[in-house]
C-alpha positions, 0 to 999 in steps of 0.5 A: 500500500502506498503511503502519502508522506508530508514534506515535513514528516520523518522520512520513511526510509528511517534516516531520521531526517525530514522527508523534504530533506531526504528521499523527496529530493530523489523523486523524479521531476513531474512530467511536463504538461503536454497539450496533445491532440486529445487534450486539445479536443477534450478541452475544446469540446467542453468550452464549445458546448459551454459557448452554445448556452442560451445565456450567451445568445446576446454575446454571440449576436454582438460578436457576429455583427462585429466580426462579419462587419456592417457591410455583410448584410448588403452582400448578395445571398451567394456572396454571403454563402462564399463566406459561410463555405470558407472553413478558415473564415468560419473557424476563425470566428469560432476561435475568436468568439470563445477566446477573445470576444468580450464587451465587458473586459478580458475576464468576461470572455467565454473561456474565462467564464468557463474556467471560473465555473467549470475549471475544477472539473477539467484535468490539469493539462486541459485547464492549463491549455485553455488558460494558455489559449485565453491569452492568445490573439489572432494577429498579422505576422510576416515570416522572417526565416524558416527552419524546415521541420523545426520552426519559423521566426515571425515578426508581428506586423503591428508592433515589430515583436519577434517570435521564434515559433516551434512548428513542423508542418507549417515549415513546409509551406512557409517562405520568408516574407510571407504575410499570414494571420496566425494565433500563437499559444505560449506553452508551459515550457516557454515556447510559442506554437501555432494553434487554431486556424489562420488566414493566408494569401495576404499581399504586402499591400493588403497588409498595409491596408489592414494595418491602416484600418487597425490604426484608425480603429485604435485611435477611436478606441483610445479616444473612448477609453484611455485604458483600452490599450491592453484590450485592443488586440480584441479588434484584430480578428474582425478587421483581418477577417473582413479584409480576407472576405472582401479583398480575397474571397469576394475580390472580382476576377479580372476582366479578360479582353483582347487588345481590341477590347473584345471579351476574351474567348478561346475559340476553335473552328473546325473544318474538314479539308477537301483539297489541302493544296487549294486550301494552302494556296488560298491562305498563302495568297493573303499578305498578312498570313505567314507560314510557320515551320510546322506547316501551320499559319499565323494571321497578323493584322495592324501596325502592332502585328497582333495575332488574330488567328492561327490555322493548323492543318493535318491533311484531313482537318483544319483547325482555326484558333482565335482568342475572341468570337469576333476574331474567330468569325473574321478568320472563318469568313477569310477561309471561306472567301479564299478557299471555300470549296476546299473545306467543309465547316464542321463545328465551333467550340468555345471556352470562357477563360473567365469561367476557367479562372473562377473554377481555378480560384475554388480549386485547392492548390494541390489539385491545381498542381496535379492538373498541371503535372498531368497536362505538362509534356515539356521536359523539365530543362526545356520548361525551365528555359522557357520560363526563365527567358519569358520572365527575364523579358517581362521583368526587364520591361516591368521596371519601366511600366507605369503601375496602378499600385504605384500611382501609375509611376514606374518601379524605377520612379517609385524606388526614388520616391520616399513615400512609394519606397515601402510600396515597391518593397512590398511588391518585390516581397510578394514576387519573392514569396510567389517564386519561393512557394513555386520552388517549394512545390517543385515548380520552375520559378524565376529568381527576381533577386537582381531586381532589388539591386537594380532598384537600389532597394533593401529587403529589410526596408 
């Protein structure tokens, strides 16, 4: 039978000394608290059931209004459904509601009320877990460095505080300069870990928009209550969530048009070839049509040598490819005028790239990568050269292109203007993040590092 010995009682070993000065010293230290998945799940289930009580119906309603934003009711039903269908948006609301939402001070959050009433019914590690989460906030961070399978170093975008975060899975997706909203939990051993959902996909320009709104909100809050500084972090999640909804989830897709301003449409006009010799003769008689090395033809028009259509022949079939219905119609009229008896019209197929973009936005990144892998037929070294050459050409021109994000100044001009330097730095950071993530997924990515020196900029700015 195990006997419980008091610290100040005689040690049962017979030494004549007090237990605390004898065998108690040789006892192994208690195992550190562990917040494993089972602990987190049990604690979360208990506090979530508590949060659904009728007594919190008014708090839930007020929290929903603040988190969703005053513009939410003006959205169409389909737009509202986009928000409700987004797991990150909904899950972050639930975490914020339980661990942060309060209109009466931090002691009146749902989690702190739960701990005050029900904490004694929990196991020690479950109670300590909820106590740690009660001090957490959803905040905006920039990734400064990544140690694969070890952790990341984060900079709080609001106050520049740095955190070394113990993490494994996130290190496989995180890249330096990435902007992300996360919730950090402080563990009993003093280390920070990521807990709960977050928001990803922020550009550096969107980060600045969020911070500007937070600064405006901070001024209003401090005017109303000079003692509210310590409670202001409560507002981070609603501001971040509303930007995520309106600037990312509901962001209008770009309107795709041709250089002539027509809606872009991938068109494919198919003919049966009755007389290939007569067809080729008819096409080659048009001055604006040139024959390519593979036997196809390209139709260019205007001073800008704009491609209007491509004609591909394989002996029995003619396929016309064009990027608008108007261009496809003009190409069809040209063929029938120049060689109408040599072909017989079969069908016209169209594919709307605007719809394709919408579907792509709702497709998980892993599925998009798998589709690209399935359809790509280029050898890796050929693909790498094509990507590098095309990107090199683009970025050389980009340096002197007026950009709306820079107030229609060029990157070179913006780099020389103190008020625009932070913006162009953010743009280059976004380029670096996109390239790093592509490389992390095993894709070909262009190295834009030379742009920093070309513009006289420092990534640390």
